[in-house]
C-alpha positions in Angstrom: 252.2 -17.9 25.1 255.0 -17.4 22.6 258.1 -15.4 23.6 259.8 -13.7 20.7 263.2 -12.0 21.0 264.9 -10.1 18.2 268.3 -8.4 18.8 267.8 -4.8 17.7 271.4 -3.7 17.1 273.3 -5.9 14.6 276.5 -4.1 15.4 276.3 -5.2 19.1 275.3 -8.8 18.3 277.1 -9.5 15.0 278.5 -12.8 16.2 276.6 -15.5 18.1 277.1 -14.1 21.5 274.0 -14.2 23.6 273.2 -17.6 24.8 269.6 -18.7 25.6 268.8 -22.0 27.2 265.6 -24.1 26.7 265.0 -27.8 27.5 268.6 -28.6 28.2 269.9 -27.0 25.0 271.8 -23.8 24.4 271.0 -21.5 21.5 273.5 -18.8 20.4 271.6 -15.7 19.2 273.2 -13.1 16.9 271.9 -9.9 15.4 268.8 -10.1 13.2 268.0 -13.6 14.4 264.7 -14.5 16.0 264.4 -16.7 19.1 261.1 -18.4 20.0 260.0 -20.2 23.1 256.8 -22.1 23.3 254.1 -21.9 26.0 255.1 -22.9 29.5 258.7 -23.5 28.6 261.3 -22.5 31.2 263.9 -20.5 29.4 266.8 -18.2 30.3 270.5 -17.6 29.9 271.5 -20.6 32.1 273.4 -18.3 34.5 275.3 -16.5 31.8 275.2 -12.7 31.8 273.2 -10.8 29.2 275.7 -9.5 26.6 275.6 -5.8 25.5 272.9 -5.2 23.0 269.2 -4.3 22.6 266.4 -6.7 22.1 262.8 -6.4 20.9 261.1 -8.8 23.3 257.5 -9.8 23.1 255.2 -12.3 24.8 252.2 -13.3 22.7 249.2 -14.8 24.3 247.4 -16.8 21.6 243.7 -17.1 21.9 241.7 -20.3 22.5 240.0 -21.7 19.4 236.9 -19.7 18.5 238.1 -16.5 20.0 239.1 -13.3 18.1 242.7 -12.1 17.8 244.1 -8.7 16.8 240.8 -7.3 15.7 240.2 -10.3 13.5 237.2 -12.5 13.9 237.7 -16.1 15.1 237.3 -17.4 11.5 239.7 -14.8 10.1 242.3 -15.2 12.8 242.3 -19.0 13.0 245.0 -19.6 10.3 247.3 -17.0 11.8 246.9 -18.4 15.3 247.4 -21.9 14.1 250.6 -20.9 12.2 252.0 -19.1 15.2 251.2 -22.0 17.5 252.9 -24.4 15.1 256.3 -22.6 15.1 258.8 -25.2 16.1 262.1 -23.6 15.0 263.8 -22.0 18.0 266.0 -19.6 16.0 265.9 -18.4 12.4 267.1 -15.4 10.4 264.8 -12.4 10.8 264.3 -9.4 8.6 265.2 -5.8 9.2 261.6 -5.0 8.4 260.8 -6.2 11.9 262.7 -3.4 13.4 260.7 -0.8 11.5 257.4 -2.5 12.6 258.5 -2.4 16.3 259.4 1.3 16.0 256.0 2.1 14.4 254.3 0.3 17.3 256.3 2.2 19.8 255.4 5.5 18.1 251.7 4.6 18.3 252.1 3.8 22.0 253.6 7.3 22.6 250.3 8.7 21.2 247.6 6.9 23.2 244.9 9.4 22.2 245.1 8.4 18.5 241.6 7.3 17.8 242.6 4.3 15.7 245.4 3.0 17.9 243.9 -0.4 18.5 243.4 -1.0 14.8 246.8 0.3 13.9 248.6 -1.7 16.5 246.7 -4.8 15.4 247.7 -4.2 11.8 251.4 -3.8 12.6 251.3 -6.9 14.8 249.7 -8.9 12.1 252.3 -7.7 9.6 255.1 -8.6 12.0 253.7 -12.1 12.6 253.3 -12.7 8.9 256.9 -11.5 8.3 258.2 -13.8 11.0 256.3 -16.7 9.7 257.7 -16.0 6.3 261.2 -15.8 7.7 260.8 -19.1 9.5 259.4 -20.8 6.4 262.2 -19.5 4.2 264.9 -20.8 6.5 263.1 -24.2 6.9 263.0 -24.4 3.1 266.6 -23.5 2.7 267.7 -26.1 5.2 265.5 -28.8 3.6 267.2 -28.1 0.3 270.6 -28.6 1.8 271.7 -25.0 1.5 272.4 -24.2 5.1 
């Protein structure tokens, strides 16, 4: 299971203020940054209080090989599942587009009678995951080019 945290309000977390702790290391999270933990990792704030702010927080259970994911067949979902499972960067700059996707999903959840809710939620989640993978890849490329 992946855990994804994205501070929602850049004004409240505009400096590295919230600290998360994983595997003996602290990570300072600021607005519009993404924080990832991997399956079965113990994580937390290491006894520090949560700072004021709002987070989009999501746990993602990735399917076993050969299983469908987000309305996609096993064959169609395999590259997405593999890419999500291969994320190794703990933090990276996000995109404000992620906020809009979360808000669209919340709006759908407020209308559970919508006949296409499962398909629409799956589409938004796929778009969110592709966006986050793109953000992680852009930051990794920037760092490898010596531009951090």
